[in-house]
GUDRENDREN-393175 format. One record per residue (C-alpha): y, x negated, z; residue in one letter. Coordinates in steps of 0.05 Angstrom, whole numbers, plus 5000, padded with zeros to 4 digits. Example, Ala and Ser with C-alpha at 12.3 -4.5 7.8 and 13.67 -1.06 7.14 Angstrom:
2
491047545156a497947275143s
END
This chain:
571
515574394415m511874734472r506774164479n512273644476k516074014531a509874034575a508873294565i516173164582c515673564646l509473194667s513172544657v518872824699v514172964756l511572254754a518671974753i520772384813l514672204855v516071464843v523371574860a521571894926g523372604906c516672934904g519473634908g516973904975s520473975041s519674375105s527174425115s529675145108n536275485116q538776195110t542476385047g544977025016e538277174984s534077015046g530476375063a532975785023v527675255013v530474555006q527474094954g523574194890g524974054817i529274554779l526374554709r531574794659v530474974586g536174964536t537675004462i543874574471n543473834482y547473284516i550272894457d553072314499t554372084570l561171804550n566772304565p571072014510f565872174457l562972854471y562873484430i557373904460e558874344520s552274124552q555273424557a561273704592g556574044641n553173374653a559773034667f561373564719n554873384754m555472624752i562872494760f568272724808p573673214786q579973324824l578874074821v573774564794q572975314787y569875824835d568276544818y569477084871k570477834867d570477824792g575877294786k576076544772y580076114820e581375364825i578475014885v577974284905g572473814883d574373114903l581273384923a581673684993r588573974981s594773884939w602274014941d608173944895t615173674900s621174134902a622674004829d615474124808g614673444775k610473074827d603573324847w600373004907t592773064915f589672914983h582572684970l576472775012k574472115045s567771775047g565571894976g561571344943k559471164872w552071104861s552470344867d555370414937g562670264920q567770754951p570871294908i578371234918t584971484891a585470844851e579571074808d583171724794a589771384779a586470874733w582771424695t589071834684l593371234665n588070964617t587271644584t594871684577l595270974547k590271114492y591371864483q593071784409n586571414396g580271274436p581771764492t584372324449a578672794468v581472814539l588872774521a590073484545g588673274617t594772824616v599573254577a606773124601h604372604651v609072014662d604171624705n599371674764a599171244826e594671164886a599271124947t593271004992d585671044983p585671794993n592372004963t593772084888l600672254861v601372484789i608472434763h610172914707y615972854660k617673584671k614774174710p608074404681v605275104690g597874964684n596774304718v590474494756l587274834696a587874224651v585773734705l579374134713e577573904643l577573174662g573072714701w574472114746i570971474723l569270864765p574770364750k570369764767h565469964712v569970224657w576169784660e572969224619k572669704560y580069894566a582869264535v586569134471g586569754427n581770104475g576370214423k571169964472g572070614509l568970974450k563670464432t560670444502y554370854508h552270914581p545971284561e543370654529q544070254594n541270684650l542070724708p549470854699m554470874756v555871594775t559671944830g557672664830g552173084861a547072744816y545372094783t541672074717i534671784720k532871854647s536272114584y533672384518e538672694471k533373134440k528373124497g528773154573t534472884616t533072804690v538472894743f536772624812l540172864876k544972314897d544772144972p551771834964n554772514948f558572705010t564973044986y561573694966g555574134980q549273734967p544173994918s538674454945n533874174893a531573454893d532473404818a534173784755v530073674691a533873914630l529373984569t532274104500y528174564455y528374594380t524275224382n527175784424a520776184424d516975604454a522275554508m521376284528i513776194527t514475624576d519076044621l514076614622k508276124634g511675784693g513075114659q520575254665l524475554723d530975714687y533475824616v540975764606d541276194544q535876704527v535076784451p538077464434f531777684398s527777564462a532377884514v529078564516n522178254519v523977784576v527078354615k520178674619k517278074656e516778254730s516877524750s523477374714i530677564730q535477644671v542977594683d548377784633t555877644632v560377894575p563877384532g563876624536f561676404467e565076594401t562676484330t567476424273n568776234201i573175604201t577775524142w580374844120n587874954130s590374244116n596774334076p594973704037q588073964018k587073703947p582474223917k581074973920n587975093949r587175833937e583575824004l590075634039l592776334024d591976784086p591277384040q585277084005v582076904071k583477594100k580577944039a574077544043l573777664118s574278414106m567778384068c563878094127v559878634163d560678434235r556779034260d550878774221k551778084253i551778414322i545478814307d541378324266v543377644295v545077824367f540678434379s546778824403g548678304456y555478144425a562078474408e567678374358k573277914377v579977794343e583677274385n582376534388l581476464462v576377014476g573277114545n573676894600p580676654582a586776934616i592577134571y587977354515a591877754462n587978404457t593078724410d590778334348l586978684293g582278994289p580078694223l576779274188e570479214147y572979484080d570479094020c573379593970d580379453997a578878713997a576978713923n583379083907q587378543945m583877983906l585078353840d592478423855q592777683873l590377513803g583277283818y579377643763t571877693759k568077353703g562177633666a557477363720d561377743774g564477113804i571977093809r576076553776v581976193807a587476073754p589575373735a595075063776t600174513763s604174023804g601773533856q595273883868y593874113797a586874393786q583974723724p581675443726a575175463766h570175943794k571076153866m564775833892q564575403954y560075074006e560075294078i558274754129i553475044181v551274654244p544174744265n545074964337s540075504354l544375934398d549075994338f543176244295n547475974239g542776094181d542176844193r549476924208e551276524146f546977004104q551077604127v557477224109v554477024042q552677744027e559677974044g563177444002f558677603943a561078323946q568078043939a566077633878g565876963914v559576533915k558176093976v552275643990t550175354056e551174614069k546874394127a551474054176g546273744221g548173704295d555173834318s557373104311s554873064240s557973734221a564573534250y564472874213a563573254147l569973644163e574373074184t572172544134d569871844151d576871544149n580472084187c587271834212d592372294243a598071784236a597471774160t595172504154s588672254123t582672714130g580373434122y580073354046s572773454028k570774124056f572974844045d569575274097i565275174159a562075614211m562275454285w561075724354d564875494415w565275624489v572175804514g575575614579y578876034632v585775764616d587475814541p590975134536d585074764506f583575294453m590875314433l591174564428s585574524377v590074734319v595674244335t596973614295k595873224359g588473414356q587373164285w581072734282c579472954353s578473694367w581873984306s576774304259d581874624211t586674054195g592474544203w599574264209v605274684235n610974344271a613775004300d606975184329y606274494359d612974584394k610575244421m604274904447y608474414486v612974974511q607275404537q604674844581a611474714611t613075454622t612175554696v613476294700d606676644688p609677244652g613776814604e607776364591r603276964577e608177234525q608576564491l601076454491v599977134459k605176984405e601376344389m594876724382q598277194334k600676604291i593576344287i591077044270y596377174217d594976504183n587476644186v585775944209l579376254234y575776894220t573277084288q566377404281l563277594347v563577414420e556477354446e554377514516q552076974564a544877144581i540676694624d534076794660a530376494718h523676574752r524276954817k521476364857e528576094848w535276404865d542576224875g544676224802f551776444783n551776644710t559276794711a561076104739l556275754692s558175024683a565175064712y562774774778s557774294809k554674904842t551675064774y546074574792y547074474867t546775214888a540075424857p534375394907h527175574917k525976214955v521576195016g
END
C-alpha cells in the first residue's frame, strides 16, 4: 500500500498545481503556536474511508466528517476549557419563542454554493422539510435531525424558523448532526417516493455542488480524496491549507512508515501497536484523548428472530459475556490504550450512566449460570440448546454460531474476535468468524436484503456481530439506534420495545436537564439489562502529526470545520 499511497500523493500534487493551489504562499499570520504559514497541502492518512458523498446513504464516520467540510450546518461544536459547546456554523445566532416550540435561526449572509448560487434559508428549510417528508424511508438516516419538527420555513433569505410540535430539549445537538443541501441541485431527486435521494451518487459525477470550507476535486473510496479550499466560503474561518488530501490505507504499518518518512503530515488514528514507537520520533507529535470509539458484541435481539432464540435470553448473553477477558483485549489488541466501558453512549457523551456494571470476568460463574439454565455440554464440550415448540420451534442443536466481523482496521476485528472466541469456548459455545466486508456489507448481512420496518421484515439471518462506533456528545443518536424507528436504518440489533421507544421520545422533549439526565440514564440501564450489546472497550483517540504542521485539536476531532481548516504549516 505504501507505493500506492506515494503514487496517489504525486497525483494530488499534479491536480493541485493545475487547479492553481500549488501549496506555497508568503502570507503569514500569528497564531497560538507562533508563525502560521498560509497555504500548503495537508496530507492525511487514515484507516477509515468515505463510503459515500450522499448524506442519506452514509455509514462511515469519515463520510460524516466529509459532509461537515463540504456542506453548511446550522451549528457545530467547539471545545474550550475541557468542555464541548455549541457554536454557530451558518447560523449567526438563534432564539426561541416563549412556548419553546419555534426556533428562529439568523443566518450569516453572503455565503455561496460552489457554483456561485447564494446559500439561503430556503436551502435549509427545503432540506429539513424534505428529510421530514421521507423520514420513514429514503431520509431515515437523518430522521433524528427533524424529530418532533412540524415544518421549517424561510421567512427571508437569512432567517430560518423551525416549528416544533412541542418543546424539545436537545434541538441544537440534533441539528449538529445534519447538513444543509443545495435545493437547486437536490430537489429533482425528491419526487414521488423520494427514492432518488438514495440512488443519487454525487461522487460519480464530480465536481459536485458544495457549500462548505472545501470542494471535492477527486474521490476514491479506497484511495485518495482531494478537498480543495473553496474561495466561496465566507461564513466561517477559511482554511489555512490550500487543500487536504485524505488517503485511505489498507495497511496501517505502511501508513505510519509514510508519516515517519514525510509522505504524510497527519494520521487521524495511530495503530495502537505503533503508538509507543511513534512517540519516540522527534519529528512527530502524538496527541491522545480518552474515549470516543467503543467496540462491542452486538446481539440480534429481534423478538421475531426465527432460529437460535436462546440468544434472546439476557442471562445467556450475560453468561457468555462474562467469559470474555476484556483486560486481554486492552493489552493485546489496544496495547493498553483503552478502558472498559459498560454504558451504550460512552465518551464524550454527556449523561453517561457510570453506575452500570461492572461486568466481571468470571467464566466459572458463567458456566454455572448456563448449567442452571439447562444448556448441558455434549461429549465434545459444546453445549446443546434443548428442543423448543410453538411458532419458532427448533430441534435440539449445538450452541455454535457465526459472528459477523467488519474489516475496519482500527477495530482490529480479527484479533478482538479471537479473544471473544476463546472466551465463548470456555463457556462451551463455539463461534466462527464470518467476514463482513466493509461496514455497508456487514450491515447488509444483519438487516437482510428485504428489510422493511413497516412489516417487521429483517434481522432474521444473523445471530451475533461485532462492531465499533464513534459516539456523539449528546446521547440522543446512540439511544435512537435501538428504537423500532431505526429499523433498516441505524438499528443493528433489530430490538423492538414499545416502552423504550416512548422513553426515547420523552427524553428528547424533556427540557429540564436534570430530568432528562435521569431518563437517559434509565434508558441506558434498560439496554444494559437486556444485553443488547456487550460493551467491550472504549479505545483512546490517538492521532499524530509532523511538527512542520500545527493547529490540530484532537478533542474536537470531526465535530467542526476547524478539523481541517485550523491546521497550518509552522514558519
